[in-house]
C-alpha positions as CSV (number, residue, x, y, z in Angstrom):
1,M,36.1,44.1,-17.2
2,T,33.0,42.0,-17.8
3,M,32.6,38.3,-17.0
4,T,29.8,35.7,-17.4
5,V,29.9,32.3,-15.7
6,L,27.6,29.5,-16.9
7,H,27.4,26.5,-14.5
8,T,25.3,23.4,-15.3
9,I,24.6,20.7,-12.7
10,G,24.1,17.1,-13.9
11,P,24.1,13.6,-12.5
12,N,28.0,13.5,-12.6
13,G,28.5,16.9,-10.9
14,G,28.8,20.4,-12.3
15,H,30.5,22.0,-15.2
16,T,31.6,25.6,-15.2
17,L,32.1,27.7,-18.4
18,P,33.6,31.1,-17.7
19,R,33.7,33.8,-20.4
20,G,35.4,37.1,-20.3
21,T,38.1,38.6,-18.1
22,R,38.3,37.4,-14.5
23,P,38.0,40.2,-11.9
24,S,41.1,40.9,-9.8
25,K,38.9,42.3,-7.0
26,P,35.6,41.1,-5.6
27,I,32.6,42.4,-7.5
28,R,28.8,42.1,-7.4
29,W,27.3,39.2,-9.4
30,D,23.7,39.0,-10.7
31,V,22.8,35.4,-10.8
32,S,19.9,33.6,-12.5
33,V,19.2,30.0,-11.4
34,W,17.0,27.6,-13.3
35,L,15.5,24.3,-12.2
36,T,13.7,21.8,-14.5
37,L,11.1,19.6,-12.9
38,P,10.0,16.1,-14.2
39,S,6.8,17.6,-15.6
40,G,8.9,19.8,-17.9
41,E,8.1,23.0,-16.0
42,K,11.1,25.3,-15.7
43,T,11.4,27.6,-12.7
44,I,13.7,30.6,-12.6
45,H,15.0,32.3,-9.5
46,A,17.1,35.5,-9.4
47,M,19.6,36.5,-6.7
48,T,22.6,38.8,-6.2
49,V,25.9,37.8,-4.6
50,P,27.1,41.2,-3.2
51,C,30.9,40.8,-3.3
52,A,32.9,37.8,-4.5
53,L,35.6,36.6,-6.8
54,M,34.8,34.0,-9.4
55,F,36.3,31.2,-7.4
56,D,34.2,32.2,-4.3
57,L,31.1,32.5,-6.5
58,V,30.7,28.9,-7.5
59,P,30.5,27.4,-4.0
60,A,28.3,30.2,-2.8
61,V,25.7,29.8,-5.6
62,N,25.8,26.0,-5.5
63,E,24.9,26.1,-1.8
64,R,21.9,28.2,-2.6
65,V,20.9,26.0,-5.5
66,T,21.0,23.0,-3.2
67,E,18.6,24.8,-0.8
68,L,16.3,25.6,-3.8
69,I,16.3,21.9,-4.9
70,A,15.5,20.8,-1.3
71,E,12.5,23.3,-1.3
72,V,11.1,21.8,-4.5
73,G,11.4,18.3,-3.0
74,D,14.5,16.8,-4.7
75,T,12.5,16.1,-7.9
76,V,14.7,18.3,-10.1
77,I,15.9,16.6,-13.3
78,A,18.2,19.5,-14.4
79,A,19.6,22.6,-12.8
80,G,22.1,25.4,-13.6
81,W,22.8,29.0,-13.2
82,L,24.2,32.0,-15.1
83,A,26.1,34.8,-13.3
84,H,27.1,38.1,-14.8
85,G,29.6,40.5,-13.1
86,R,31.0,43.8,-14.2
87,G,33.7,45.9,-12.6
88,I,33.6,49.6,-12.1
89,P,34.8,51.6,-15.1
90,K,38.3,52.9,-14.9
91,K,38.8,56.6,-14.6
92,K,39.9,58.4,-17.8
93,R,43.4,59.8,-17.7
94,K,44.0,63.4,-18.5
95,K,46.1,63.8,-21.7
């Protein structure tokens, strides 16, 4: 089970595009957040969400993105994030 979630934040709110199979149990997510400044400079931040379902992931990461935008000074023209989660491999059955 592997899942990737792309979330873009625009002036009218955010848009989430999930790809893959949703996890049935909470898993660890590796998240990459990008912020684009008016000068054209793009800053990238990495973080890990230790244990969450996809529906818990979006509010948790958006809260952190809001904090990052406030640190920059609310001058961000575009923002978004990409999260990748992978469940533990299933045990192989004996034949």
